[in-house]
N, C-alpha and C positions, 0 to 999 in steps of 0.2 A: 705493497699498496699503503700508500699513508693514511693517517687517520682522517677524521670528518670528509669522506669521499661515500663509502658505499656498507652498508649494515644489513647484514642479514635475519632477521627473526629476534631484532631489535629495535626496539622501536621509542628512543630516545630521540631528542634533538641532537642534533650533531651531524647527520650525513647530507650530500645530495641526491640518494635515492635510497631507496631500499628495498628487501628482497625475503617473498615469504617464502619457503620452502613446503612446505602446509597446513594446516587453518587447527591442530589438535589445539587442545586450549596452552599447553608447556610453551608451542611456539609465540602465541598470540600474545602474553601477557605485553600491558602497556600501547597496547592495540583497540583500539575501542571507534566504536561511530562518531565521535565527533573528531578522531583523530584525522590530522592535516601537514604534515609537514611537508612530504615532499612525492612527486611518483611513486607507486608500489607497483613490484615488478611481483604477477604471480602469472601461475599457469592459470589454462580456460577454466579449467574442474572448481581449483580455488575460485576464481575470480565467481563462477557462477553460483557458491554457496557462501559468497560474501553476505549479502542480503538477509541469510536467514540466520548467520552469524552474527555481524553487525546492523540491524538495524538504523537505516538513516543515515549511512555512511557515503561519502559520497564519490560516489560510482567514476567521478572520469579522472577520479586517481591510478584512477587502476590501467598496470600496461599489460596485455596479456604476451605469456612472452609463450612459442611454438616447443616442442623437444625435438633437438638437432637444428635447431636456429641460430649462427650468430646475430648478437645485438651489439651494436654500438653506439654508447655512452661517452658524450661530450663533458668531461666534469672539469673542476676545476681541481689544481693540486695544492695545495693550503700554503704550503710553501712557500711556491715562486708565485703564483695568482698566475697559473700562467693552463693555458687548455692542451688537456692531455684528451686518449682515449681509451677508454673500458671496452673491452669486447667480453659479452657474456652467454655463454651458453646453456638450457635447462637440459635439465639427461631425466628421464621413469628413474625415481626411487626404488619404485616398488614397494612403497611403507604403506600409507591408503592412498581412496582416489584424490589424483592429484597433485600429488609427492613429488618432486621433483630435487634434483640434488645440479647445484648451480659450478659452472667452470669460466673463469676468469682467467682473462688474460691483457694485458698492457705491457709499458715501459716496466715497472716490476716485476715483470716472471710471469707466474702460470703455478694459480691458486684453485684447488675443487674446495666445495664446501659440500657436502653430503646430507646433511643432516640425518632425520633418521630414512635406513634404508635397509633393502634386505635384497641382496641377488642371488641366488640360489644357484648353483650347480646344475640341477637339472633345468630352469625356465629359463623357455626362447624369451621369453622379456628379456626375462636377466643378459639375456648374451646380446639382445638386439641392444638393450642399452651397455654393454660394456663393449659393443665394434663401435658405436655409436661412439665411446667417449673419446677409443681407439682413434678413431677416423679425426678425432678434433684435436687431439693432439700431433695425431703425425710423427714427427722426430724429435719435438717437445718432451719436455720430464712435466712433472708437477713438482714446484718447489714447497708449498703448503699444504698438505690434506687436513682437512677440520674432519676429522672424523667418527662418524657414529661408534661411540665405544658403546655401549649399554652393556653391551656379554660381554667384553675384554678379557673375558676368563677363562683358562681352560676347562673350568669345570662348566662352565655354559656349550653344554654340547645338544641338541635336539633337531629330529626329523628336519621333514622341507614340508610347506604346509600343505602338501600335496594328499603328503602318507598324513599328518596329523589331522587334515581332516577326513579324511577316510575311519581314523579312528573315532572320529568323536559317530561320524553314520552307525559304525561298529556299534557304540555303547546304542544310541535312540534304535537300532535296530533290535540289538536282543532286550533291549526293555519295552516292549508291544505296550504292554500293559501301563504304560508310565506315561504320564504329562512330563516335559521335556523341556526346563530353562534353562536358557545360557543364559552367561553373563556377559557383554559388549562395551565397547563404548558408542559416544555418538557421532561415531567416523570409522571407518576401520569393518574388519573383518570379512564384507559383503560377498566376498567369495567365498566364504568356509559358510557359508547361510545360501548362499545361491549352489552349495555344492549338493548342502545338505538339502534342499527343495527342488533339486535334480534327482538326484539317487532314489530316495523318498519318495519323491511324488508326492508332494505335498507344501500348500501355503506354510508360511511363517510368520506369528504374531507381532509386531514389534511396536512400541509405545507412537501417538500422535507424530511427536516431533524427531523421532524416526521413520516415519513412514515418508514423513514431507522430503524430510535429505533421500532416500529409496528413489521417488520420483522427479526430484534435482538430476539426481545419476541416471537416470534416465529408464532403471529398475519400475518398470511395470507389472503389475498383475502375478507378483508369485506374495507378494506382502501384505499383511491384513492387520488394523485392530481389530474385528472380533472373535474373540477369543474362542465361539464354538464352533467356529471354520478348521479347528488344526489345533495340534497337543503338542503343537513344537511354540516354545516363544523364548524371544530374546528380547532380556532386561538389562535394561540399564547396569551395569559392575555395581557400582554404591548401591544398589538396592538389593544384591546377591547375597544370603547369608542363611547361616543356617539354620537360624530364628525362622529366616522367609520357608526355607525346604520344609521346618518341622511343623508349621503355623500348617503349609499344604499339606500338607500329609495328615492331618486330619482330615482333610476330604476329602481330596484323593490319593492316588499312590505318584508320588511326582519324586524324580531325581535331577539335578542340577549340574550343568558342566561349565567348568571357569577355564576357556580357552587362554591361554597365557605361555610366554616364554619364563616363565615363572613360575612353576606347578612345586620346585621343590619349598616354597617360601612358607607353602601350607602345611609341612611337613609339622610343623614348628607350634601349630594354633591348638586350643582344644587341650585341655588340660588332660583332658574325661576321657582322652580316643582311646581306642579300641582297639590295640593291635590286630585281634583277631579278625575285625574289619574292615583292615589294610592291605590292595593288593598292588600292587606295578606291577611293568611290564619296560625291559628295556630291550636295547637289541646288541650283542654282543659282538666284541672285537672281530671286526671283518665280514661280520654276517651281512647279506644279504635280507630284505625283506624281501616275503614272496605270497604266494596266497594260500601256500600251507602254513604259515606262520598264523598259532593262538593267539595274532592278535589283534587279528583280522584278516581282510581279503585286500591286501597293495599286489602295485603292477612291482615289479621289480627294478628296485634302486637303488645305487652303492653309497650306502650310507660310508660314512669319513674313518678310520682307522682309528677308530675308540667307539664305549662306554655313549652313546646314545638315549637321552633320558626317551620312557615313553608316557601316554599315560598312568594314573595312577589313581586309585582310589582310598580316600584317606576316609572318606565317612562313608554312611551307609546309603545315605541321599545324595554326596558329591564328589565325582570325579575333577582333574587334572587333568590338561590334555596341552603338552609345550606347543603348542600354535604360537608362533610369533610374529612379528611382523616387523622385526629386528633382525639386523645379524648374526649370527651366531661364531663362538670364538674364529673354526675350519672358515668360513663366508667371509670373516676380517681377513682373519691374514691370507685368505687367499689375495684379498680385493687390494692388497698394501704388495701382496707380489706380482701381483702384473702393475701398479702401476710404477712401482719403487719411488718412490719421493725423497724429496729432499730431508722433508723436516716431519713431524706426525704431531697436531693438535688434537686430543680429545675434545670434541663438543659437550661433553656430560663431564661434568665438573667433580662426580661424588656419585658417580652410579654404584648397582646392587656389587659389580667387580670390586670398589675403588682403586683403582689398581688405572695410571697412567698409560697409553698405548705403547707409550717408550722402555716399557716394562719389558714387555715381551719381544715390540718387535722393531728396536733400534736397530740391529743389525740387519735387518733387510730395505734399511735408506740407506741414500745416498748421503746425506749430509752429516757431520758432526751435528748431533742431537742435547739440549741444551743441560747442562748439570742440575740435573733432578734426585736427591735422595731419595731412598727407599725405607724408613722404616720398619721394623713387623709389629704389628699389634696381633698381641698375645694373648692380653687377658679383654677381659671383657670390659673394666675401667679406663680400660686408654682409649676404648671405641667411641666417638662421637656422637649425638643423637643425630638422628635424618637433618640431613642436610641437606640443602637446596641441591638438585638434581640437573636441571639442564644449564648449560651457559648457552650465550648467544653472543653471537661479536660484533662487534665494532671494526674490521678491518684496518691495522695500524696502531690500535688503541694496546695499550698495555694491563688494559681493565676488566675482567668479565661480568656479566650482569646474570646472576642466579636466579633461577625461576622455576616454582615447583614444578614436575610433572606429574602433570593428576594421571594419565593414566599408563606410566610403570610403578603408580599404588595400590594396594591394594585395601582399600579403607580400614583401617582396625578394626571400626562397632559391625564389618560385614563379614572378618573374620573369627569374631571372639578374644581380639587379643589386645591390649593394651599400648603396643605399638604396629608402628608400618611394617612390611615385608623388610625394609629394608635394613631395620632398625635391628629386627628379627635377624638375620643374616647374617650383620656385622658384630651381636654378639655368638653368634652361634658356631658363625667357620675367623679362618687365619688368615689375613690377607696383609697387604703393604697400604700405608701409605705415604703419600708425596708433602714432603716439607716444604708449604710454597713461596714460606717465606726463603729455600735458597731454590726452587726454581726459576728462571726468568722467563717470560712470552717471549 
């Protein structure tokens, strides 16, 4: 597709139409209440959240797309100034409310932009999305796959959200005399909170802006802003800290739970951590999680054939649970095997994995991949500090624009660390670095 036609999650001048995958802040950098460049396509749920996210936004610019429906766009090809047709379809990405991926077809071929996504093997909704995508493709193949490569590294193996949600429930149930603090973002983890409420038959406290979002999502009667009616509170992730928990424990016994795909990031924070207070659980190779497990009471779910991270109590007041809204490594691999694209491009230019998807998955692609050099990072001094995380695309352009991913960072002050979790990982773990000067877009 030529530059100057379609942009996804990028909000600068130069395109005729714009597409938004979801309304998380790292995907809306550059989008504001005064933005008015061109029509903006998004899901119905995302459109419903727009007024609260961008007060005063000209809502007449929004074009609501339903999943599984082809939309035909008449655009001008900049090179020939001729009219061309681009077809677009939205497909549920199963990342957060309103999140979709976009399939584009036209004379340029077939392109898929996943945005942030997670299609779990055990999820019926994910299977529905896969069927929708394959039916839309029919006998066509993906030429260019723009992929959520947040966890594109074999070390990132974590259980399904169903299993991780049960782990959270078990932690809460095993601490009946404690108040519970759960760190969440301004959007996402709703299914986790609903599961807690349903199983434990309790309401959940949220802050006022979050309650407004819950009501916009049609979730009434479960969430409250009254602390007196529940011991379970969901708080903004940026306010979630050891300092806060220690202060709360001066008043009442309190534990914190951080549901995130980055539980390993917590290992390195706090130099005074007492190893005797640390405990973790993992699912061993080839095991099934079953109801007799000492992790908790789970349904029988087949796990990938490798070590899968479970929850960790790394501080006497805090648990980390690997509840992720991004695909883990095995799910990314299954997704690529399903589609067998011609080429892959990661939408995260500097994720915690710090590696291009080609490094692991070029053998699954049909086409000849770009010639990229991978440099081993063996010393801490070789690593760059906190780089911009997320890349947004103007299709056809050879440039990418970075935007810091707020929901992929755990703020340093919240973890008693001077560096973000990504910097910590890059210092402590081995990886590979793409020499961008040698890699063509």
